[in-house]
N, C-alpha and C positions, 0 to 999 in steps of 0.2 A: 391236135386234138395237143386243149394244154393241157398240166395236173397238177396236185400241188401236195407232194413226197411231207411227213416224216419220218425223218431214221431216231430212233435212239441208241446213242452212243454211251452205254452201257463203264465205257473206261478209255475218255475222249484223250487220256494222256500214250496211251498204248496203240490205239487206233488212229489217233489222227492222220496222220502221216500216208497208209491204206487206205480213206476216205477222199483226202485232200486228193493224190493220185486218180483215183476211180474220174472226180468232178472235174479234173485237168484235162480227163480224155473225154468225160463227156459236155465236157464248159459252153458250147458250142449253141446245145441244147437247153442249157439254165438260164431262166433272164433273171433270179434273183433267190439270190439262197443267204439268210437268217441261224443265225448260232444262237441255241438258248441254253442254258446252261446257269443253274441253278448259284448259290457262293453260302456259308457258312458264312460266322462271324466271323471272322479277319482269313479265310482264303476261299477258293474251287472248287465247287463237289467236281468229284470226277466223272458225273456224268454229265446226257446236254442233249436238246432235243436238239435236229439238221431242221430247218424248214429248208425245202429247194421246188418252184414257181420251173417247172420244166417245160418245154413249148413242143416239141417236136422230138419221136422216136421213145418217148413212157414208155412204151415196154419194154424190150433193151435195157431205159436205164434200169424203169427197175427189177426185173430180171437180175439186173448188176449189182443195186445194191441188198439185193433180198436173199442173194448167197451170203452173207457177209451178220446183216445185221436186221433188224422191225422196222419192217416198211407198213405205211401207211398213206391211199390214195384216197386222191377227192381228183374224177375228171369232171373236166368242165370241158 
């Protein structure tokens, strides 16, 4: 099963290390990762959305991520 997950990070600077640790643990099941964050006139804004293309263990990865962040999922 393949899924696209959207994860909202509300405090990118403080949450990025924990998020990266989880992605490293699940890395063999993640085909694509895209980070989107708004920018202000002169600086980055501290929230953002990460899009993941997950190819295996979708439910497990969803369960892990949703303990810490808001996750939306589309399975196909």
